[in-house]
C-alpha positions as CSV (number, residue, x, y, z in Angstrom):
1,M,61.1,-37.2,11.2
2,K,61.5,-33.5,10.1
3,S,61.0,-34.9,6.1
4,F,58.3,-36.7,7.1
5,I,57.1,-33.0,7.7
6,I,58.2,-31.9,5.0
7,F,57.2,-35.0,2.2
8,L,53.2,-33.7,3.9
9,S,53.8,-30.4,3.6
10,I,54.7,-30.5,-0.4
11,V,51.9,-33.2,-0.2
12,V,49.3,-30.7,1.0
13,C,50.5,-28.5,-1.1
14,L,49.7,-30.4,-4.7
15,L,47.0,-31.0,-4.1
16,S,45.9,-27.8,-2.6
17,S,46.9,-26.3,-5.4
18,C,46.2,-24.2,-8.8
19,S,44.7,-26.3,-11.6
20,E,44.3,-25.6,-15.1
21,N,40.5,-26.3,-14.8
22,P,39.8,-25.2,-11.3
23,V,36.7,-26.9,-10.3
24,D,33.2,-23.7,-9.9
25,E,30.7,-25.5,-7.2
26,Y,28.2,-22.9,-8.6
27,A,29.0,-23.8,-12.8
28,H,28.1,-27.7,-13.0
29,Q,25.0,-28.5,-15.2
30,A,21.8,-29.7,-13.6
31,V,21.2,-32.7,-14.1
32,L,17.3,-32.9,-16.0
33,P,14.5,-34.7,-14.8
34,S,14.3,-37.5,-17.4
35,D,11.2,-36.8,-18.9
36,I,11.4,-33.2,-19.3
37,M,12.7,-33.2,-22.8
38,S,10.3,-36.3,-24.1
39,P,8.1,-35.8,-27.4
40,K,5.0,-34.5,-25.7
41,K,1.4,-34.3,-26.8
42,W,2.3,-30.2,-27.5
43,E,-0.8,-27.8,-26.7
44,P,-0.4,-24.8,-29.8
45,S,2.2,-22.5,-28.2
46,I,1.5,-18.6,-27.3
47,S,4.2,-16.0,-27.3
48,V,6.5,-15.0,-24.5
49,K,4.4,-11.2,-24.6
50,A,1.0,-13.6,-24.9
51,A,1.8,-15.2,-22.1
52,R,2.3,-12.8,-19.8
53,Q,-0.9,-11.7,-20.0
54,E,-2.0,-15.3,-19.6
55,A,0.2,-15.2,-16.5
56,I,-2.2,-16.4,-13.5
57,P,-0.3,-18.0,-10.7
58,G,-1.0,-21.8,-10.8
59,K,-1.5,-21.6,-15.5
60,I,-0.3,-24.2,-17.7
61,L,1.1,-22.3,-21.0
62,T,3.1,-23.8,-23.4
63,V,5.3,-20.7,-25.0
64,E,7.4,-20.5,-27.9
65,G,10.6,-17.9,-28.4
66,F,14.3,-17.6,-27.6
67,I,17.4,-18.4,-24.9
68,G,17.9,-14.8,-24.4
69,G,17.8,-11.3,-23.4
70,R,21.1,-10.2,-22.1
71,K,24.0,-11.7,-22.8
72,N,24.4,-14.9,-20.6
73,P,20.7,-15.6,-20.3
74,F,21.3,-18.3,-17.4
75,T,21.7,-18.1,-14.0
76,R,24.6,-19.4,-12.3
77,G,24.1,-22.9,-10.9
78,K,20.6,-22.7,-10.7
79,A,18.2,-24.4,-13.5
80,V,16.8,-20.8,-15.5
81,F,17.3,-19.3,-17.9
82,I,15.3,-16.5,-19.7
83,L,13.0,-17.2,-22.4
84,G,13.0,-14.4,-25.3
85,D,10.1,-13.3,-26.8
86,D,10.2,-13.7,-30.7
87,A,9.2,-9.4,-31.4
88,L,12.2,-8.2,-30.2
89,K,15.1,-8.1,-33.0
90,T,18.6,-10.1,-32.4
91,C,21.4,-8.7,-33.7
92,D,22.2,-11.0,-36.5
93,E,19.1,-9.4,-37.5
94,I,20.2,-6.2,-38.4
95,P,22.4,-6.4,-41.9
96,G,26.5,-5.3,-40.6
97,D,26.3,-5.6,-36.9
98,S,28.7,-8.5,-36.3
99,C,27.7,-8.3,-32.2
100,P,29.5,-11.7,-30.7
101,T,26.5,-12.1,-29.0
102,P,22.9,-11.8,-30.3
103,W,20.7,-13.3,-28.6
104,D,21.8,-10.8,-26.0
105,V,19.0,-8.3,-28.1
106,C,21.6,-5.0,-26.8
107,C,19.9,-3.3,-29.8
108,E,16.6,-3.0,-28.4
109,D,14.8,-1.1,-25.6
110,R,16.1,-2.2,-22.3
111,K,11.7,-1.6,-21.4
112,K,11.6,-3.3,-24.3
113,V,13.2,-6.1,-23.2
114,A,11.8,-6.6,-19.3
115,T,8.2,-7.3,-21.6
116,S,9.0,-9.1,-23.5
117,T,11.2,-12.3,-21.0
118,L,9.7,-14.7,-18.9
119,S,12.4,-16.7,-17.0
120,V,12.1,-21.2,-17.7
121,Q,12.3,-22.7,-14.0
122,I,13.4,-26.2,-13.8
123,L,12.5,-27.9,-10.7
124,D,13.4,-31.2,-9.0
125,E,10.5,-34.5,-7.7
126,N,10.6,-31.9,-3.7
127,G,9.1,-28.7,-6.3
128,S,13.1,-26.9,-5.2
129,L,15.0,-25.0,-8.2
130,L,17.3,-28.1,-9.7
131,S,20.9,-26.8,-8.9
132,G,23.7,-26.5,-11.9
133,T,23.0,-24.5,-15.2
134,L,21.3,-25.0,-18.6
135,N,23.5,-24.5,-20.2
136,G,24.9,-26.9,-22.7
137,V,22.3,-29.7,-21.4
138,A,20.4,-31.9,-23.7
139,G,21.3,-28.8,-26.3
140,I,20.1,-26.1,-24.6
141,E,22.2,-23.4,-25.5
142,A,22.1,-19.2,-25.6
143,G,20.9,-18.2,-28.8
144,K,18.2,-21.3,-29.8
145,R,15.1,-21.6,-30.4
146,V,12.5,-23.6,-27.4
147,K,8.9,-24.6,-26.9
148,V,9.0,-24.8,-23.5
149,Q,5.2,-26.2,-21.0
150,G,4.4,-25.4,-17.8
151,T,2.8,-23.4,-15.1
152,V,2.5,-20.5,-13.9
153,S,4.5,-19.3,-10.8
154,E,3.5,-18.7,-7.4
155,S,5.8,-16.2,-7.6
156,S,5.1,-14.7,-10.0
157,T,3.9,-10.8,-10.3
158,S,3.1,-8.9,-13.2
159,E,7.1,-7.5,-13.6
160,S,9.0,-10.7,-13.1
161,L,7.0,-13.9,-14.9
162,A,8.7,-17.4,-14.3
163,L,7.2,-20.4,-15.7
164,E,7.8,-24.0,-14.3
165,V,8.8,-26.0,-16.5
166,S,7.4,-29.7,-16.8
167,A,8.9,-30.6,-20.8
168,L,11.3,-28.3,-23.2
169,E,11.6,-28.9,-26.9
170,I,14.5,-27.6,-28.8
171,L,12.9,-26.4,-31.8
172,N,16.5,-25.2,-33.8
173,D,19.3,-27.5,-33.9
């Protein structure tokens, strides 16, 4: 009996020990709706700044910009990213700058960044925010230029615009 308890203790320790790649339940990748990246007949797109001017909850907008505006533009564990306006200067556009995260626009005034970004959200069929990060899903990465089409969220304000996206296209692969 004593050897069985020792054996069981060893098995429990092995099963609960750390691995080289610990699982982070909040960092798993989102599973996109099957048609979100399908070819669409796009309406003419507008800039993020123009979208902020037209931000009426329930309105459908097609917006173009880049994934960025902060060092990590993705929300951990949720299908959300920040879309930046092309008027924001990324660090790779500054001669001699060797910033490893040029999409974070750290050389720009924070107030300008706040008024030149919006949140892109992907919802499930029940209208809830999809679980899992968008980082790395279907080529979605920081710095990529994208076009999104979606509805201005009912929770949007003049300071915080959220777009519930129904279509997404990566523009620079």
